[in-house]
C-alpha positions as CSV (number, residue, x, y, z in Angstrom):
1,X,55.6,32.5,-51.3
2,X,53.3,33.8,-48.7
3,X,51.1,31.1,-47.5
4,X,48.8,33.6,-45.6
5,X,48.6,36.0,-48.8
6,X,47.7,32.9,-51.0
7,X,44.8,31.8,-48.4
8,X,43.4,35.5,-47.9
9,X,42.9,35.5,-51.6
10,X,41.7,32.4,-52.1
11,X,39.1,33.0,-49.3
12,X,38.2,36.2,-50.7
13,X,37.0,34.4,-54.3
14,X,35.2,32.2,-52.2
15,X,33.5,34.3,-50.3
16,X,32.4,36.5,-53.4
17,X,31.0,33.1,-55.0
18,X,29.2,32.4,-51.8
19,X,27.4,36.0,-51.7
20,X,26.2,35.2,-55.1
21,X,24.5,32.0,-54.2
22,X,22.8,33.8,-51.5
23,X,21.4,36.3,-54.0
24,X,20.0,33.3,-56.2
25,X,16.6,34.1,-54.4
26,X,16.1,37.4,-56.5
27,X,16.0,35.3,-59.7
28,X,12.5,33.3,-58.3
29,X,9.3,34.5,-59.6
30,X,7.8,33.5,-56.4
31,X,8.2,32.9,-52.8
32,X,6.6,29.3,-53.1
33,X,8.1,26.4,-54.9
34,X,4.8,24.3,-55.5
35,X,6.8,21.6,-57.9
36,X,10.3,20.2,-58.9
37,X,10.0,22.2,-62.0
38,X,10.7,25.5,-59.6
39,X,13.4,23.8,-57.5
40,X,15.0,21.4,-59.8
41,X,14.6,23.1,-63.3
42,X,14.5,26.9,-62.2
43,X,11.1,26.7,-63.9
44,X,12.8,25.7,-67.3
45,X,13.6,29.5,-67.9
46,X,17.2,29.6,-68.6
47,X,18.1,31.8,-71.3
48,X,21.0,31.1,-73.7
49,X,23.6,33.0,-72.1
50,X,22.6,31.4,-68.7
51,X,22.3,28.1,-70.3
52,X,25.5,28.2,-71.8
53,X,27.2,29.4,-68.4
54,X,25.5,26.6,-66.3
55,X,26.3,24.0,-69.3
56,X,29.7,24.8,-69.5
57,X,30.2,25.1,-65.6
58,X,28.6,21.7,-65.1
59,X,30.6,19.9,-68.1
60,X,33.7,21.6,-67.2
61,X,34.3,20.7,-63.7
62,X,37.1,21.5,-60.9
63,X,38.2,17.9,-61.2
64,X,38.2,18.3,-65.2
65,X,40.6,21.3,-64.7
66,X,43.0,19.3,-62.3
67,X,42.3,15.8,-63.6
68,X,43.4,16.5,-67.0
69,X,46.3,18.4,-66.9
70,X,47.1,15.8,-64.2
71,X,46.7,13.1,-66.7
72,X,49.0,15.1,-69.2
73,X,51.7,15.5,-66.5
74,X,51.6,11.5,-65.5
75,X,50.7,9.9,-68.9
76,X,51.6,12.5,-71.4
77,X,50.1,12.7,-74.9
78,X,46.9,10.1,-73.9
79,X,45.6,12.9,-72.0
80,X,44.9,15.0,-74.9
81,X,41.7,12.6,-75.7
82,X,39.8,14.8,-73.6
83,X,39.9,17.8,-76.3
84,X,38.5,15.8,-79.4
85,X,35.9,14.3,-76.9
86,X,34.5,17.8,-75.7
87,X,34.7,18.7,-79.6
88,X,32.5,15.7,-80.3
89,X,30.3,16.8,-77.6
90,X,29.3,20.2,-79.1
91,X,27.2,18.8,-82.3
92,X,26.0,15.8,-80.3
93,X,24.6,18.5,-77.7
94,X,23.3,20.7,-80.4
95,X,21.3,17.9,-82.1
96,X,20.3,15.8,-79.0
97,X,19.7,18.3,-76.4
98,X,17.0,20.2,-78.0
99,X,15.0,17.3,-79.1
100,X,15.2,15.9,-75.5
101,X,13.7,19.3,-74.2
102,X,10.9,19.1,-76.5
103,X,10.0,15.3,-75.5
104,X,10.4,16.1,-71.9
105,X,8.3,19.1,-71.9
106,X,5.6,17.6,-74.2
107,X,5.5,14.8,-71.4
108,X,5.8,17.1,-68.4
109,X,9.1,15.3,-67.5
110,X,11.5,16.5,-64.8
111,X,14.1,13.7,-65.3
112,X,15.2,11.7,-68.2
113,X,13.7,8.6,-66.6
114,X,10.4,10.1,-66.5
115,X,10.9,10.6,-70.3
116,X,11.8,6.7,-70.6
117,X,8.6,5.9,-68.9
118,X,6.7,8.3,-71.1
119,X,8.0,6.7,-74.1
120,X,8.0,2.9,-73.0
121,X,5.6,2.4,-70.4
122,X,8.1,0.3,-68.5
123,X,8.6,0.8,-64.8
124,X,11.5,-1.5,-64.6
125,X,13.4,0.4,-67.5
126,X,12.4,3.8,-65.8
127,X,13.8,2.3,-62.5
128,X,17.2,1.1,-64.3
129,X,17.6,4.5,-65.8
130,X,17.0,6.5,-62.6
131,X,19.3,4.0,-60.4
132,X,22.3,4.2,-63.1
133,X,22.2,7.9,-63.3
134,X,22.4,8.2,-59.5
135,X,24.7,5.5,-59.3
136,X,27.2,7.0,-61.8
137,X,26.5,10.5,-60.4
138,X,27.7,10.0,-56.8
139,X,31.5,9.2,-57.3
140,X,31.6,12.2,-59.8
141,X,30.4,14.2,-57.0
142,X,33.0,13.1,-54.9
143,X,35.6,14.0,-57.1
144,X,34.8,17.5,-57.0
145,X,36.1,17.2,-53.4
146,X,39.2,15.9,-54.4
147,X,39.4,18.7,-56.8
148,X,39.0,21.3,-53.8
149,X,41.5,19.2,-51.7
150,X,44.2,19.4,-54.6
151,X,43.9,23.3,-54.9
152,X,43.6,23.5,-50.7
153,X,47.2,21.4,-50.4
154,X,48.6,24.2,-52.8
155,X,46.8,26.9,-51.2
156,X,48.6,26.5,-48.2
157,X,46.3,25.6,-45.1
158,X,47.9,23.1,-42.9
159,X,47.0,19.5,-43.3
160,X,44.9,19.6,-40.2
161,X,42.5,22.5,-41.5
162,X,42.6,21.8,-45.2
163,X,39.5,19.1,-44.7
164,X,37.6,21.2,-42.4
165,X,37.7,24.0,-45.2
166,X,36.6,21.8,-47.5
167,X,33.4,20.9,-45.6
168,X,32.6,24.3,-44.8
169,X,32.8,25.1,-48.6
170,X,30.6,22.2,-49.1
171,X,28.3,23.1,-46.3
172,X,27.7,26.3,-47.8
173,X,27.0,24.9,-51.2
174,X,24.6,22.5,-49.7
175,X,22.6,25.6,-47.7
176,X,22.4,27.8,-51.0
177,X,21.3,24.4,-53.0
178,X,18.6,23.4,-50.6
179,X,16.9,26.7,-50.6
180,X,17.3,28.0,-54.2
181,X,17.7,24.9,-56.0
182,X,19.2,25.0,-59.4
183,X,19.1,28.8,-59.4
184,X,22.2,28.7,-57.0
185,X,24.7,26.9,-59.4
186,X,23.1,29.0,-62.2
187,X,24.2,32.3,-60.5
188,X,27.4,30.8,-59.4
189,X,28.2,29.7,-63.0
190,X,28.6,33.3,-63.9
191,X,31.1,33.9,-61.6
192,X,32.7,31.0,-62.5
193,X,33.2,31.6,-66.1
194,X,34.6,35.0,-65.7
195,X,37.0,33.6,-63.1
196,X,38.3,30.5,-65.0
197,X,38.4,32.1,-68.2
198,X,40.6,35.1,-66.9
199,X,42.6,32.6,-64.4
200,X,43.7,30.4,-67.7
201,X,44.5,33.4,-69.8
202,X,46.8,34.9,-67.2
203,X,48.2,31.5,-66.3
204,X,49.1,30.4,-70.0
205,X,50.3,33.9,-70.6
206,X,52.9,33.4,-67.8
207,X,53.8,29.8,-68.9
208,X,54.3,31.0,-72.6
209,X,56.2,34.2,-71.5
210,X,58.8,31.6,-69.4
211,X,59.3,29.2,-72.2
212,X,59.1,31.1,-75.1
213,X,55.9,29.7,-76.5
214,X,54.1,26.5,-77.0
215,X,57.3,25.1,-78.8
216,X,59.4,25.9,-75.6
217,X,57.1,24.4,-73.6
218,X,57.0,21.0,-75.3
219,X,60.9,21.3,-75.7
220,X,61.6,21.8,-72.3
221,X,59.3,19.1,-71.2
222,X,60.8,16.7,-73.4
223,X,64.1,17.7,-71.9
224,X,62.9,17.1,-68.7
225,X,61.5,13.5,-69.4
226,X,64.9,12.6,-70.8
227,X,66.8,13.8,-67.8
228,X,64.6,11.3,-65.9
229,X,64.9,8.7,-68.1
230,X,61.6,7.5,-67.5
231,X,57.8,8.9,-67.6
232,X,55.0,9.6,-70.1
233,X,55.5,10.2,-73.8
234,X,54.4,13.2,-75.1
235,X,53.5,11.5,-78.5
236,X,50.9,8.7,-79.3
237,X,52.1,5.3,-79.7
238,X,50.5,3.0,-82.2
239,X,49.0,1.0,-79.5
240,X,47.7,4.1,-77.9
241,X,45.9,5.5,-80.8
242,X,42.8,2.9,-80.8
243,X,42.6,3.9,-76.9
244,X,42.7,7.5,-77.7
245,X,40.0,7.5,-80.5
246,X,37.6,5.0,-78.5
247,X,38.2,7.1,-75.1
248,X,37.2,10.4,-77.2
249,X,34.1,8.9,-78.7
250,X,32.8,7.0,-75.6
251,X,33.5,9.7,-73.3
252,X,31.5,12.4,-75.5
253,X,28.4,10.1,-75.7
254,X,28.7,9.0,-72.0
255,X,28.8,12.8,-70.8
256,X,25.3,13.7,-72.5
257,X,23.8,10.8,-70.5
258,X,24.8,12.3,-67.0
259,X,21.7,13.3,-65.1
260,X,23.4,16.9,-64.4
261,X,24.0,17.6,-67.9
262,X,20.4,16.5,-69.0
263,X,19.1,18.6,-65.7
264,X,20.3,21.7,-67.5
265,X,19.6,21.1,-71.0
266,X,15.7,20.6,-69.3
267,X,16.2,23.9,-67.5
268,X,16.6,25.7,-70.6
269,X,13.8,28.0,-72.1
270,X,13.4,26.1,-75.1
271,X,15.2,24.5,-78.0
272,X,16.5,27.5,-79.5
273,X,18.5,28.5,-76.4
274,X,19.8,25.3,-76.2
275,X,21.0,25.7,-79.9
276,X,22.4,28.9,-78.9
277,X,24.3,27.7,-76.0
278,X,25.8,24.5,-77.5
279,X,27.1,26.6,-80.6
280,X,29.2,28.5,-78.1
281,X,30.4,25.4,-76.2
282,X,33.7,25.3,-78.0
283,X,35.0,28.0,-75.8
284,X,35.1,25.9,-72.8
285,X,36.7,23.1,-75.2
286,X,39.5,25.8,-75.6
287,X,40.1,26.5,-72.1
288,X,40.3,22.7,-71.4
289,X,42.9,22.4,-74.0
290,X,45.0,24.9,-72.3
291,X,44.7,23.2,-69.1
292,X,46.1,20.2,-70.7
293,X,48.9,22.5,-72.2
294,X,49.5,23.6,-68.3
295,X,50.0,19.7,-67.4
296,X,52.8,19.7,-69.7
297,X,54.2,23.0,-68.6
298,X,54.2,21.6,-64.7
299,X,56.6,18.7,-66.3
300,X,58.6,21.3,-68.1
301,X,58.9,23.6,-64.9
302,X,59.8,20.6,-63.0
303,X,57.0,20.5,-60.8
304,X,57.3,17.5,-58.4
305,X,53.9,16.1,-57.1
306,X,53.3,14.0,-54.1
307,X,52.9,10.1,-55.0
308,X,49.4,9.6,-56.5
309,X,48.5,13.2,-56.6
310,X,49.2,14.0,-60.3
311,X,46.0,16.2,-60.2
312,X,47.9,18.6,-58.0
313,X,50.2,19.7,-60.8
314,X,48.4,22.7,-62.0
315,X,47.9,24.1,-58.5
316,X,51.5,23.6,-57.7
317,X,52.4,25.4,-60.9
318,X,50.2,28.3,-60.2
319,X,52.0,29.0,-56.6
320,X,55.5,28.6,-58.5
321,X,54.6,31.0,-61.5
322,X,52.4,33.6,-59.7
323,X,52.6,36.2,-57.0
324,X,50.9,35.2,-53.7
325,X,47.4,37.0,-53.9
326,X,47.1,36.5,-57.8
327,X,47.8,32.5,-57.2
328,X,45.2,32.6,-54.6
329,X,42.8,34.2,-56.9
330,X,43.5,31.7,-59.5
331,X,43.0,28.7,-57.0
332,X,39.6,30.0,-55.5
333,X,38.7,30.2,-59.1
334,X,39.3,26.6,-59.9
335,X,37.7,25.8,-56.3
336,X,34.5,27.6,-57.6
337,X,34.7,25.5,-60.6
338,X,34.1,22.4,-58.4
339,X,31.0,24.3,-56.4
340,X,29.1,24.5,-59.7
341,X,28.6,21.1,-61.1
342,X,28.7,19.5,-57.2
343,X,25.2,21.5,-57.0
344,X,24.0,20.7,-60.3
345,X,24.9,16.8,-59.4
346,X,23.1,16.9,-56.2
347,X,19.8,18.5,-57.6
348,X,20.0,16.2,-60.6
349,X,20.3,12.8,-58.3
350,X,17.6,14.4,-56.0
351,X,15.2,14.8,-58.7
352,X,15.8,11.3,-60.0
353,X,15.2,9.6,-56.8
354,X,12.1,11.8,-55.9
355,X,10.3,11.2,-59.3
356,X,11.6,7.6,-60.3
357,X,12.0,5.8,-56.9
358,X,10.1,7.7,-54.2
359,X,6.8,8.5,-55.9
360,X,6.1,5.3,-58.0
361,X,7.6,2.9,-55.4
362,X,7.4,4.6,-52.1
363,X,4.6,7.2,-51.9
364,X,2.5,7.4,-54.9
365,X,0.3,10.0,-53.3
366,X,3.0,12.5,-52.5
367,X,2.1,16.1,-53.0
368,X,4.1,18.3,-55.3
369,X,5.1,20.0,-52.0
370,X,6.0,16.9,-50.4
371,X,8.2,16.2,-53.4
372,X,10.3,19.1,-53.4
373,X,10.9,18.6,-49.7
374,X,12.0,15.2,-50.1
375,X,14.2,16.4,-52.9
376,X,15.8,19.2,-50.7
377,X,16.7,16.5,-48.0
378,X,18.2,14.1,-50.8
379,X,20.7,16.9,-52.1
380,X,21.9,17.6,-48.8
381,X,22.2,13.8,-48.3
382,X,24.1,13.3,-51.4
383,X,26.6,16.0,-50.5
384,X,27.1,14.8,-47.0
385,X,27.5,11.2,-48.5
386,X,30.2,12.6,-50.9
387,X,32.3,13.9,-48.0
388,X,31.9,10.7,-46.0
389,X,33.0,9.1,-49.2
390,X,35.8,10.8,-49.8
391,X,37.0,10.7,-45.8
392,X,36.1,7.0,-45.7
393,X,37.5,5.3,-48.6
394,X,40.1,8.1,-49.7
395,X,40.9,9.2,-53.1
396,X,41.8,6.3,-55.4
397,X,38.3,4.5,-54.5
398,X,36.6,7.5,-55.7
399,X,38.4,7.4,-58.8
400,X,37.8,4.0,-59.6
401,X,34.3,4.3,-59.2
402,X,34.4,7.4,-61.3
403,X,35.9,5.4,-64.3
404,X,33.0,2.7,-63.7
405,X,30.6,5.4,-63.4
406,X,31.4,6.5,-67.1
407,X,31.0,3.0,-68.2
408,X,27.7,2.8,-66.2
409,X,26.0,5.6,-67.7
410,X,26.9,5.2,-71.3
411,X,24.5,2.1,-71.1
412,X,21.5,4.2,-70.5
413,X,22.0,5.7,-74.2
414,X,20.0,3.4,-76.3
415,X,16.9,3.6,-73.9
416,X,17.3,7.8,-73.6
417,X,18.6,8.7,-77.2
418,X,17.5,5.8,-79.6
419,X,14.0,5.9,-79.0
420,X,14.0,9.7,-80.3
421,X,14.8,8.3,-83.5
422,X,14.0,4.7,-83.9
423,X,10.5,3.2,-83.3
424,X,9.7,-0.1,-82.2
425,X,12.2,-0.6,-79.6
426,X,10.9,-3.1,-77.0
427,X,11.4,-2.0,-73.4
428,X,12.5,-5.7,-72.4
429,X,15.0,-5.8,-75.0
430,X,16.4,-2.5,-73.9
431,X,16.6,-3.6,-70.3
432,X,18.6,-6.8,-71.4
433,X,20.8,-4.9,-73.6
434,X,21.1,-2.4,-70.5
435,X,21.8,-5.6,-68.2
436,X,24.4,-7.1,-70.4
437,X,26.4,-3.8,-71.0
438,X,26.6,-3.1,-67.1
439,X,27.9,-6.6,-66.3
440,X,30.3,-6.6,-69.4
441,X,31.8,-3.4,-68.6
442,X,32.1,-3.5,-64.9
443,X,33.9,-6.9,-65.3
444,X,36.1,-5.9,-67.9
445,X,37.3,-2.6,-66.1
446,X,37.6,-4.5,-62.6
447,X,39.7,-7.3,-64.6
448,X,42.0,-4.7,-65.6
449,X,42.6,-3.3,-62.4
450,X,40.2,-0.6,-62.9
451,X,41.5,0.7,-65.8
452,X,38.7,2.2,-68.4
453,X,41.2,1.0,-71.2
454,X,40.9,-2.7,-71.7
455,X,42.1,-5.5,-74.5
456,X,39.6,-6.4,-76.7
457,X,39.9,-9.4,-79.0
458,X,40.4,-13.2,-78.8
459,X,43.1,-14.6,-76.7
460,X,44.1,-11.2,-75.2
461,X,44.3,-9.0,-78.2
462,X,46.8,-6.2,-77.9
463,X,43.9,-3.9,-79.2
464,X,43.3,-1.4,-76.6
465,X,39.8,0.2,-76.6
466,X,37.6,2.2,-74.0
467,X,35.7,-0.5,-71.9
468,X,32.4,1.6,-71.9
469,X,32.2,1.8,-75.7
470,X,32.9,-2.0,-75.8
471,X,29.8,-2.5,-73.5
472,X,27.8,0.0,-75.6
473,X,28.2,-2.2,-78.7
474,X,27.2,-5.3,-76.9
475,X,24.2,-3.5,-75.3
476,X,23.2,-2.6,-78.7
477,X,23.5,-6.0,-80.2
478,X,21.3,-7.4,-77.3
479,X,18.8,-4.6,-77.7
480,X,18.6,-5.1,-81.2
481,X,18.3,-8.8,-81.2
482,X,15.5,-8.8,-78.5
483,X,13.8,-6.3,-80.5
484,X,13.8,-8.4,-83.5
485,X,12.7,-11.4,-81.6
486,X,9.9,-9.5,-79.8
487,X,8.4,-8.3,-83.0
488,X,8.5,-12.0,-84.7
489,X,6.7,-13.4,-81.5
490,X,4.1,-10.5,-80.6
491,X,3.7,-8.7,-83.9
492,X,4.8,-5.0,-85.0
493,X,3.0,-3.1,-82.6
494,X,4.7,-0.9,-80.3
495,X,4.4,-1.9,-76.8
496,X,2.4,0.8,-74.5
497,X,4.2,3.8,-76.0
498,X,1.2,5.9,-75.5
499,X,1.3,6.1,-72.1
500,X,3.1,9.0,-70.4
501,X,3.7,7.6,-66.9
502,X,3.2,10.8,-65.6
503,X,2.6,11.2,-61.8
504,X,0.8,14.1,-60.8
505,X,1.6,18.3,-61.6
506,X,5.6,18.1,-62.6
């Protein structure tokens, strides 16, 4: 295969996406951006179509499209927990996101930590939610770079030039996001939707044609694994089933707590737009399932990935099955898949920092214009930090921190979601539950060598479960017990719930 042809087609796709990002200015209602509503939430004017594209483009990242098939390539059946997990997300999003949108709009909230402050009147709880969101987002942002790197390795640039290309891609994204905020990834998300859907359809068609259908893919993969006399199983074992189920449920709950997902939700034009968008989200789930199938196809095709580089399985499969120009287009589409979530993540992290750290604790008198200026600078810093993180700590550290990030972000669910349905929760009890969940989840993951699946039970039980879900149960138990004790001690009145916690014009 001609490496130059792959690279040329790849750069053409990236160039088209960059031009679209530059055109985001046309979607601005005015030249001025007086508040974070305009920069971080696109003035809350995204209709159902744009919300669906941006929500799908944010949830389903380039690293998802390389890591899930890579997990299938390296771990077999367990990787397919991602399919039921994204199925579970759809009804949860249908119910939760519109209600969060209504509450946020009623109080003028830009971030979910604003909403926590409005509901509970607690600055410490607000800060805990904000810092957890930022902490969990940063390694997720870095993983988008790892997805780009896996694609670049398959696309053909020399190792000496692959990293500069990756930095150049992120620099272009940084400029577009700095100027246009959420509108830049919103525009690119339309291009991503068309490119990814078309690419996976073409690649799956080639795979099924080569192996004679799905049965042929799994049969060839089973034969390949048997010939190796080692490797993953294509069927879940009895011991993997609890891990599979808890990973699916816990990951679904965690996903809706990530700041970038909630930022897209808050940017919708209303609850009706969100409901329409979430009803159509299963289309993206089907795409993810097809990428998981491609991981099995990579095994069947005898693709050999470098040690520790299972995420490159699908990019290598693309270069093996497709003509050079078409392979470049597909690899470019996967790379565009990283640009959308990376941009939204940086916007979400910047908004959290400005609204819930900078203004209340550092500069309470900051004007709306000053807030936007600081948010822009923080979004640049977040992307630069992700690049430095990947170059400084390399791949495995980013993966380890992302595993912890999923456990951490799940611990804000009681403060964010339960308050919508349960009255009388005490902020002190929620903060104690958050601390207990964070400590237990972190210790469990680190103790098992940074595995998100940990043994649960006395004496090292063989029951393997998702650490984040186990930590959430402890979190809920502590928060519930603390609320009951607080009510008995202070009476049934809700503490300071009427305060909105708003700081200036949102």
